[in-house]
PLY file of the C-alpha trace (Angstrom):
ply
format ascii 1.0
element vertex 116
property float x
property float y
property float z
element edge 115
property int vertex1
property int vertex2
end_header
165.48 158.36 90.42
165.53 157.24 94.19
162.46 155.74 95.37
161.76 154.76 98.79
159.11 152.28 100.83
158.10 152.00 104.55
156.85 148.92 105.79
155.68 148.33 109.54
156.56 145.32 110.31
154.98 145.54 114.00
151.80 145.34 112.48
152.14 144.35 109.31
151.61 147.34 107.18
152.75 150.03 105.18
153.47 152.91 106.93
151.61 155.60 106.15
152.34 159.35 106.36
156.17 159.18 107.39
157.92 162.57 106.46
161.00 162.15 104.37
163.54 163.87 103.47
166.69 163.01 100.66
169.95 164.70 101.05
173.10 165.24 99.02
176.59 165.63 100.10
178.03 169.01 98.64
181.54 169.07 98.37
183.75 169.86 101.46
183.77 173.27 102.86
186.03 175.50 105.49
188.34 172.42 106.21
186.58 169.34 105.38
183.55 169.54 107.23
180.60 169.07 104.74
177.77 170.28 104.03
173.79 168.49 102.90
171.81 169.60 100.43
167.64 169.13 100.34
167.12 167.24 96.94
163.43 166.47 98.18
160.84 165.76 100.77
157.42 164.05 101.14
155.47 161.92 103.18
155.02 158.14 102.37
151.74 157.78 100.63
148.79 155.29 101.66
150.97 152.42 100.38
154.13 153.59 102.47
155.56 154.33 99.25
157.45 158.02 98.51
157.95 158.17 94.30
158.71 161.95 94.30
161.94 162.38 96.13
163.70 163.01 92.56
162.38 163.59 88.92
162.49 160.56 87.05
165.18 159.83 85.16
169.06 160.09 85.65
170.55 160.86 89.23
173.70 163.04 90.14
175.98 160.71 90.86
177.54 161.01 94.64
176.61 160.72 98.38
173.06 160.93 99.44
171.37 160.60 102.75
166.97 159.23 103.14
166.34 161.10 106.41
162.63 159.25 107.86
161.06 161.27 110.79
159.98 157.65 112.59
158.88 159.95 116.03
156.37 161.24 113.93
154.87 158.77 112.29
154.75 156.96 115.60
153.47 159.92 117.45
150.55 160.11 115.12
149.84 156.31 115.78
149.97 156.56 119.44
153.14 154.04 120.06
156.65 154.88 122.03
159.49 154.25 119.44
163.19 153.90 120.55
164.24 155.51 116.93
162.99 158.93 116.75
165.02 159.44 112.61
166.24 156.98 110.96
168.61 157.86 108.72
170.42 156.14 105.70
173.10 157.14 103.68
174.35 155.56 100.52
176.40 156.25 97.54
175.04 156.63 93.36
177.84 155.91 90.99
175.42 155.22 87.95
173.08 157.94 87.79
170.93 156.10 85.33
169.64 153.20 87.75
167.09 153.25 89.86
167.25 153.08 93.06
165.10 152.00 95.41
165.69 152.47 99.85
163.23 150.44 101.74
163.12 151.02 105.76
161.31 148.14 107.50
160.18 149.50 110.45
159.20 148.39 114.35
159.08 150.69 117.25
162.46 149.15 118.53
164.56 148.19 115.60
164.59 149.21 111.60
166.63 147.26 108.82
167.13 148.48 105.17
168.69 147.32 101.90
168.79 148.01 98.27
165.53 146.94 96.59
164.50 147.15 93.34
0 1
1 2
2 3
3 4
4 5
5 6
6 7
7 8
8 9
9 10
10 11
11 12
12 13
13 14
14 15
15 16
16 17
17 18
18 19
19 20
20 21
21 22
22 23
23 24
24 25
25 26
26 27
27 28
28 29
29 30
30 31
31 32
32 33
33 34
34 35
35 36
36 37
37 38
38 39
39 40
40 41
41 42
42 43
43 44
44 45
45 46
46 47
47 48
48 49
49 50
50 51
51 52
52 53
53 54
54 55
55 56
56 57
57 58
58 59
59 60
60 61
61 62
62 63
63 64
64 65
65 66
66 67
67 68
68 69
69 70
70 71
71 72
72 73
73 74
74 75
75 76
76 77
77 78
78 79
79 80
80 81
81 82
82 83
83 84
84 85
85 86
86 87
87 88
88 89
89 90
90 91
91 92
92 93
93 94
94 95
95 96
96 97
97 98
98 99
99 100
100 101
101 102
102 103
103 104
104 105
105 106
106 107
107 108
108 109
109 110
110 111
111 112
112 113
113 114
114 115
């Protein structure tokens, strides 16, 4: 299972309505180029969370990418942000574990970590 949580550190609150996409890297094709397959998508809820990117239970091991459309979020809140999109790529080895990928966001910076 893969979940996320976005906190807007500039206002000290959860970031509601951030569009999120989760993709899994597929096998290399045509001379080593790679493609990404959409696994799940949605937006963060009133608590800044998205728990529905994957079904509960095991997740197929592989390389994943989670993309946050921060420009949409900032525009909806009349804020000028520097990063229009934040992409975080991570590797899942044990698909039976819960992988939580939080994003700490402000208009001019962000950070992440593996949460629980």
